[in-house]
C-alpha positions as CSV (number, residue, x, y, z in Angstrom):
1,M,21.3,1.3,-0.1
2,R,19.9,3.2,2.9
3,A,18.9,6.1,0.8
4,L,16.9,3.7,-1.5
5,D,15.2,2.2,1.6
6,I,14.3,5.6,2.9
7,M,13.0,6.7,-0.5
8,L,10.8,3.6,-0.9
9,N,9.4,4.1,2.6
10,E,8.6,7.7,1.9
11,I,6.7,6.6,-1.3
12,F,4.7,4.1,0.8
13,V,3.9,6.6,3.5
14,N,2.8,9.2,0.9
15,D,0.6,6.7,-0.8
16,L,-0.9,5.6,2.5
17,E,-1.6,9.2,3.5
18,Q,-3.2,10.0,0.1
19,T,-5.4,6.9,0.4
20,L,-6.5,7.9,3.9
21,R,-7.2,11.5,2.8
22,I,-9.3,10.3,-0.2
23,N,-11.2,7.8,2.1
24,R,-12.0,10.7,4.5
25,L,-13.2,13.0,1.7
26,V,-15.3,10.2,0.1
27,K,-17.0,9.5,3.5
28,E,-17.6,13.2,4.1
29,A,-19.1,13.6,0.6
30,K,-21.4,10.6,1.2
31,K,-22.7,12.2,4.4
32,R,-23.7,15.2,2.3
33,H,-25.3,12.9,-0.3
34,S,-22.6,13.8,-2.8
35,V,-20.2,11.8,-4.9
36,L,-16.6,12.6,-5.8
37,H,-14.9,11.8,-9.1
38,N,-11.3,11.7,-10.2
39,A,-9.8,13.8,-13.0
40,S,-11.0,11.3,-15.6
41,G,-14.5,11.2,-14.2
42,R,-14.4,7.9,-12.4
43,K,-16.3,7.8,-9.2
44,L,-14.1,7.7,-6.1
45,K,-14.9,5.2,-3.3
46,A,-13.4,4.5,0.1
47,V,-11.3,1.4,0.4
48,N,-10.4,-0.8,3.3
49,I,-6.7,-0.7,4.1
50,R,-4.7,-3.6,5.5
51,I,-1.0,-3.3,5.9
52,I,0.8,-6.7,5.8
53,E,4.5,-6.5,6.9
54,P,7.1,-9.2,6.7
55,T,8.0,-10.9,10.0
56,A,11.4,-12.1,8.7
57,D,14.4,-10.4,7.1
58,M,13.7,-10.0,3.4
59,G,17.3,-9.3,2.4
60,E,18.8,-6.3,0.6
61,T,16.4,-4.1,-1.4
62,L,18.3,-4.6,-4.6
63,D,18.7,-8.4,-4.3
64,L,16.6,-9.4,-7.3
65,S,17.8,-12.9,-7.5
66,R,15.4,-15.7,-8.3
67,D,15.9,-17.3,-4.9
68,M,15.2,-14.1,-3.0
69,A,12.2,-13.3,-5.2
70,L,10.7,-16.8,-4.5
71,R,11.5,-16.4,-0.8
72,R,9.7,-13.0,-0.7
73,L,6.7,-14.4,-2.6
74,R,6.4,-17.4,-0.3
75,H,6.7,-15.2,2.8
76,G,4.1,-12.7,1.4
77,W,1.7,-15.6,0.7
78,D,2.2,-17.1,4.2
79,R,1.6,-13.7,5.8
80,T,-1.6,-13.1,4.0
81,Q,-2.9,-16.5,5.0
82,Q,-2.0,-15.8,8.6
83,I,-3.9,-12.5,8.5
């Protein structure tokens, strides 16, 4: 279970670092009056990042029961409303 939690955290950290890198490159390109595109030709743009973390225990990672899913959804909704 711990290995799965570590793996998921690493994926999150990697995605966050990639997004921050792209934001930085897009902003630098804009300063130079240039535009960056992804591999399929779509224009890249900087995005605002807001990390919303739970304030309560969300149970075991692999607990996919209906009750736990609803608890997580409600908590996520409540957290977004707070922020």
